[in-house]
N, C-alpha and C positions, 0 to 999 in steps of 0.2 A: 504494500500500500504506500503510495507516494506521501512524502512528508507534507507536501503542499495541501493535499486533500485533507490530511489529518489536522493541519493548522486551520484550514477553513472551517472544518467541523468544530474545532475548539472555539473559534471565534463566534460562530453562530450559537453555540451552547452558552457562551459567556453572555451574549446579548439576551438570550432567553432567561438566563439566571438574573440578569439585571432588571429585566422587565418584571419578573416574579417578585423580586424584592421591592421594586417600586410600588407594585400593587399592594404588597403586604403593609407598607408604611401608610399608603394612601387610605386603604380600607380600615386600618387600625384607627386612624383619625376620624373616620366617618362612622365608626361603630355606634356612637351616641346618637347619630341621626338615624341610622338604620342598623338596629342591633343584630340583625341576621348576618350582617357583613362579617361578623366574627368567624363564621364558618368558612367564608371565602379566605379569610386570613389564614386559617388552618390549612386550607387547600393549597394556597400559594406557598406557604412555608414548606409543605411536603413536596410540591413540585420543584421548588428551588433547591431543596436538599438533594433530590434525585438528579437534577440537572448538574449540580455541583459535583456529585459523585462521578458522573459521566466525564466531566471535565478533568477530574483527577485521574481517572482511568486512561483517558486518551493522552494526557500529558505525562503519564508515568509517575506522577506525584503520589499515586496510590501505594507505591512501595514504602514510602515513608509514612503515609497516612492510612495504613492497612485497616485500621479499626473503623475508619469513616464509613466503609461500605456496610458494616454491621448495622450502624444507625440509619443509614440511607434505606436499607431494606425495611427497617421498622416503619419508616414514614410512608411506605406503600399502603399501610393499613389505615392511613388517615384520609386518603383521597375519596373513596366511595362514600363513607359515612358523611363527610363534609358536604358533598354535593347533594346527597339525599336530604339532610337536615335543612339545607338552604332552600331546596325545592319545596319541602313541606311548609316551611314558614312563609315563603313567597306566595304559595298557593292557598294560604290561610287554613291549612289542614293540621298544623302542629298543635298539640295540646300543651298549654303553657306549664302545666304541672308535671308533665312527663320528664324524667331526668335524661338530659341529652348526653351526659358523659358516659352512659352505659354503652353507647355506640362506639366509643373509643377504648373500651376495655382490651380488645386484642392488641391494639397499638401499645397501650400502657404496659401490658404484661410482657410483650416481646421486647420493647425498649428497655424495660427493667432487667429482663433476663440478659440482654446483651451488655448492659452496664455492669451487672454483677460479674459476668464472664470476663469482661475487660479488666475489672479491678482486681479480681482474685486469680484469674488465669489458671484456675484449677478445675474448670468444668470439663467433664469427660467429652471426648470427641463424639461418641455415640449419642450422648444426651443432646449436644449441640445440633447434630444432624436431625434428630427427631423433632426438636423444637423448630428448627428451620423449615422442615417439611410441613409441619402443622401450620406454621405461619403462612407458608406459601399457599397451602390449601385454603385457609381462611381468606387470604387475599383474593383468590379467584372466586370463592363463593360470595364474598362481599360485592365484587364487581357485578356478578350475575344478579344477585338479589337486589342490591341497592339501586343499580342503574335501571333494571327492569321496572322496579317500583317508581323510580323517578320519572321515567318515560311514560309510565301508565298514568301517573298523577297529571302530568302535563297533557297527555292525550285526552283526558276527560274534560279539560277546559277548552271549550269551543265557542267562539273563535279564541285562539290563544292571543292575549293582549301583547302589545309591543314590549312591555317591561319583562316578559317571560320568554320571548322568542330566542334571545341570545343564549339562554340556559340550555336549550335543546342542542344548539350548535356546539356549545362547550362540552356537553356530555359526549357527543359523538367524536369530538376531537380527542377526548381522553380515552374513549373506548378503542379507538384505532390502534394505539400502541399496545394496549392490553391484548387485543386480538392477534396482533403481529407476534408478540412474545409467545403466545400460545401456539401459533403456527410454527415458530422456530423450535419450540419444545417438541412438538410432534415430529417435525422434520428430522430432528437430531435423534430422537429416541425410537422412532418407528421406521424411518427410512434411512437412517444413518448419514444424513446430510450434515456436513460440518458447516455451521454458520459462523462466519468471521466475527471476531469480537467487535471490529469496527462497525459492522452492520447492526448488531444487537445493541451496542452502546448508544448508537445514534437514534434509537427510538426516542430518546430524550428530546430530540429536535422537534418531535411532534408536540411534546409538552411545551416546548418553546413557542411553537406556532400558536398554541392555545393561550399562552401568556400575552403574545402580541395582539391576538384577537380581542382578548378581554381588556387589554390596555386601551385599545381603540374604543371599545364599548364604554369604558370608564371615562375617558377623556372627552368623548362626544357629549356625554351626559344627557342623552336623549331618551334613554330607556329605563330610567330609574335605578341605575346600577349603584350610584353613590348618593344621588340627590333624593330628598324626601319627595315622595309622590303626592299628588293631590289627594287630600282627605286621608292620608295614611295613618294619622294619629286620631282620626275621627271614626269611631265605630258605633254602630247602633245595634241594639240587642236583636237576637234572632226573631223574637216575637214581633218587634216593631218592624223589622226588615220584611218579614212575611206579610204583615198587614199592609205596609206601604206598597209593596210590589203587587199585591192583589188589587189594590185601589187603582194603581197606575195602569196595569194591564187591562183591567175591566173597563175603565173609561176610554182607553185607546181603542179597544175592540168594539165597544158599544157604539161610540160616536165616530169611529173610523178617523181618528184625528191624524193618522199618518198620511191621509190624502191631502192634507193641507201642506202646500209647498213651503209655506212660511212658518211651519210648526217650530216652536221654540220651547226652551225650558220654562220660560215665564208663562206661556200659554198652558202648558201641562200643569204647572203649579196652581194657576187660577182654576182650572177644571177640577183638580183633585183636592183643593184646599190644603195642600202640603206646601211647605216652603220650598223655594228653588233648591236650596242646599239639601233638603231631605230627599227630594226627587232625584237629584244628581247622585247623591251618596248611595241611595237605595239601588239605583241602576248599576253604579260602579261596583258596589260591594256584592250585590246579589246576582247580577248577571255577568260580571266581569267584562262590562262593555262601557264605553262612554255614551253620552246621550244620543249623539248623531248616529252611531252604529246601531244603537238600540231601535231608534225610529226607522232606520233604513231596513232593518231586519223584517219589520212588518210590511214595508213597501215591497220588498223582494218576495215575501210569501204571497202577497196579493198578485204580483206579476206572474209568479209560477202557477197560480190557480187560473188566471185568465188565459194564458197561452195554451192551456190544456183544452180550452173550449174551441170548437170548430170555427166560431165567428171571429176568433182572433186572427185568422189568416187574412182578414181584410185590412189589417192594420200593421204598421211597422213596429218593430220591437221598441223603438224610442217613443213612439206615440203611446204605446201601452204603458211604458214606464212612466211617462209624464202623467198619465191618468191615475197612476198609482202613487203619485206624490213627489216624484223626482223632478228637480228644477231643470236639469240639463242632461244631455246624453253622457257627457264626461263623468258627471257625478254618479249616474246610474251604472255605467260600465265599471267604474272603480269600486263602487260598493258591492256590486254583484260578484266581481272577481275576488274581492277580499273575503266575502262570506262563503261563496260556493267553490272557489278554487278554479273555476273555468269561466269562460265568457258567456254572455247570454245566448249568443248564436250557437255555441257548442252545446249548451244546455238544451236549446230547442231542437238541434239536430239529433241529439240523443233521444229526445222524446219521439221525434218523427221516425227514427229507426227502430224504436222499441214501443210501439203503440200499445 
């Protein structure tokens, strides 16, 4: 392997490590604004330690810092629980009284074992191998269980709001190196393929890509990564939320308020006798939507019902959409694509081909 390629790899890993540490410090400062960011701090500490170990291995400093890899392996057990806990809190599914530290017990045990082994240097090799194998098994089980649960939680939120979309991308960026290391393991143990250390060590570069992606998310500040989201500290009780939503939905359906092209939060407030804040908060908290997307969802459902009728063939899609409350074709197409994932024409073509 050429020294130039190794040097480039080291440089890229150093940049990834730097980004990880930058995020750690930034999120630590923002934890009072968004307390769930503490789990992202844990995540980036773990990723940074793993990247740093790859740097030491590639630069041969690991000979002098041989013990560092022991602790680096411990931090693998931090990644999946941190993502899972962050997703649960962001999706409002975490119970405030449930102890979160329980999820980090495997890490605490394995880290403590490595620390004791390093201090006393009397741990039997057979014992060390058994603990290492158990830790590796737990690490893989964590990835399967925690990431499946995380993706399942996100999958239930439809449509997925912007403040949560980046989490799904980050999860897949972290899953990729895990899948690759499993592939390397099977290739070596089942097919006898020798995987070069350079290749396996550079799986950390994908973690580096993840840190760069999340640095972009953090610095743009458009998706609630570090800034307080609207109404984030304002919560209404489940009973009040249910009552408000029933009132809002009932009046919208009964009077077909969505057909009004100038429908606004103020008009809904006047019709329901709820304050504009309570209307907005109830929709935001209960439906995981903003007011505009919420009203557009009724317009889209009305559009879908109309184009199923034979008489709809006499009108253009835009004309039908305007009769459903949309002010313009661009607003209609954007809202439809956002909710349905396909264009109105594609939706109609699917209906025509599957009567």
